[in-house]
C-alpha positions, 0 to 999 in steps of 0.5 A: 500499500502507498504510504500516503494512502495508508496515512489518509485512511488512518487519519480519516478514521482516528482524527475526531476520536483523539483530537475532539475537533469535530468541525474539522473532522467533518470536512476531513471525513467528507473529503476522504469519503469523496476520495475513496468512493465514486458516488452516483445516482441509483438508476432504479431510484431517481433523485427528485431534485425539486423534492424539499421537506419544508419546516423550521429547516428545509432539507432535501427529501431522502434519496438513494445513491451508490457507493463504488470504491475507487481503490481495490480492497478498500474495506480490507485496507481500512480494517487493517488500520483500525486499532 
């Protein structure tokens, strides 16, 4: 495994637990999720781009996406770095 890849995986899954810097960890984990997975719309369940749930805080209706690993054996690589 490439050194940078190993460091990124370990950093993503241990950063928030040890430092308590939750706002930064949200950004880091989002970036590493986008790095690790190709996220796409599920053709069987199209996303309603105009679907908004109204209320005190407006937010999109739930939708289904697919996560395809960009790296072979990603699950094994992540699990090998869990303490």
